[in-house]
C-alpha positions as CSV (number, residue, x, y, z in Angstrom):
1,M,75.5,75.8,161.6
2,G,73.6,79.2,160.6
3,L,70.3,79.9,158.6
4,I,69.9,82.0,155.7
5,Q,66.4,83.4,155.2
6,I,65.3,85.3,152.0
7,E,62.0,86.6,152.5
8,N,59.1,87.7,150.7
9,M,60.5,87.9,147.1
10,E,57.9,88.8,144.6
11,F,57.2,87.5,141.3
12,Y,54.7,88.2,138.8
13,A,54.1,84.9,136.9
14,Y,51.8,82.5,135.0
15,H,51.2,79.5,137.1
16,G,47.7,77.8,137.9
17,C,45.4,75.2,136.8
18,F,42.9,77.5,135.1
19,K,43.8,78.7,131.6
20,E,43.1,82.3,132.4
21,E,45.8,82.0,135.1
22,Q,48.5,81.1,132.7
23,I,47.2,84.1,130.5
24,V,46.7,87.0,132.8
25,G,49.2,85.9,135.5
26,N,49.4,86.6,139.3
27,K,51.5,87.6,142.2
28,F,53.3,85.0,143.7
29,L,55.7,85.5,147.1
30,V,58.6,82.8,147.5
31,N,60.2,82.5,151.0
32,L,63.5,80.4,151.6
33,K,65.2,79.0,154.6
34,L,68.6,77.7,153.8
35,E,70.5,76.0,156.6
36,T,74.4,76.0,156.0
37,E,78.0,75.7,157.8
38,M,78.7,79.5,158.4
39,S,81.8,79.0,160.3
40,K,84.0,79.4,157.5
41,P,82.4,82.3,156.0
42,A,82.3,84.1,159.4
43,K,86.1,83.8,159.8
44,T,87.2,84.6,156.5
45,D,84.5,87.0,155.3
46,D,85.0,85.6,151.7
47,I,81.8,85.2,149.5
48,N,83.3,82.2,147.8
49,D,83.4,80.4,151.3
50,A,79.5,81.2,151.7
51,L,76.4,80.1,150.5
52,N,75.7,83.2,147.8
53,Y,72.2,84.1,148.3
54,Q,72.3,86.3,145.4
55,T,72.9,83.3,143.5
56,A,69.8,81.5,145.2
57,Y,67.9,84.6,144.4
58,N,68.4,84.2,140.7
59,L,67.8,80.4,140.7
60,V,64.3,81.1,142.3
61,R,63.7,83.8,139.8
62,T,64.5,81.5,136.8
63,E,62.1,79.0,138.3
64,M,59.2,81.2,138.6
65,K,59.4,82.2,134.8
66,Q,58.7,78.6,134.1
67,K,54.9,77.8,134.1
68,S,53.5,75.0,136.3
69,H,50.0,74.2,137.3
70,L,50.6,73.5,140.8
71,L,52.4,75.3,143.6
72,E,53.9,71.9,144.5
73,N,55.6,71.4,141.2
74,I,57.1,75.2,141.8
75,A,58.6,74.5,145.3
76,K,59.9,70.9,144.2
77,R,61.7,72.6,141.3
78,I,63.5,75.4,143.3
79,L,64.6,72.9,145.8
80,D,65.7,70.6,143.1
81,V,67.8,73.6,141.5
82,L,69.3,74.9,145.0
83,Y,70.4,71.4,146.1
84,K,71.9,71.0,142.3
85,N,73.7,74.1,142.4
86,F,74.9,74.5,146.2
87,D,76.8,71.4,147.7
88,N,76.4,73.1,151.2
89,I,72.9,73.2,152.0
90,E,72.2,71.0,155.0
91,K,68.6,71.6,155.0
92,A,66.0,73.7,152.9
93,E,62.5,75.2,153.1
94,V,60.9,76.9,150.5
95,K,57.3,78.2,150.7
96,V,55.5,79.5,147.4
97,S,52.3,81.8,147.8
98,K,49.8,82.7,145.2
99,M,48.3,85.9,146.1
100,N,44.5,86.5,145.8
101,P,43.6,82.9,144.2
102,P,40.7,82.7,142.1
103,M,38.6,80.4,144.6
104,G,35.4,81.9,144.5
105,G,35.9,83.6,147.9
106,K,38.1,86.6,149.2
107,M,41.5,85.5,150.9
108,E,45.0,87.0,150.8
109,K,47.0,84.0,149.6
110,V,47.4,80.2,149.3
111,S,50.6,78.7,150.2
112,V,52.6,75.4,149.8
113,T,55.7,74.8,151.7
114,L,58.1,71.9,151.1
115,T,61.3,70.8,153.3
116,R,64.3,68.9,152.2
């Protein structure tokens, strides 16, 4: 068993509950942890035997382009599409962070993490 981590994928997207957020947009970070069996690709050195993390990135990028009100919805959609496209995921964790959220105070980010 092994762990693939794709860290701090940065997207400019239009998610949020406020109308202004869906017009102006904001910066988001996405982190993935994907547990998968790695003994075969480690032996064969063949991308076809591995969980292709370039494909995983492209799936996340596509989901980030679809507007959502809640970070929870984005995280769920990302997990759904990953499990739909990869049959070799044993466990997945996604963390979606909104940078500088409009909450009336100064903060770096707010994040939601889902695990399946």
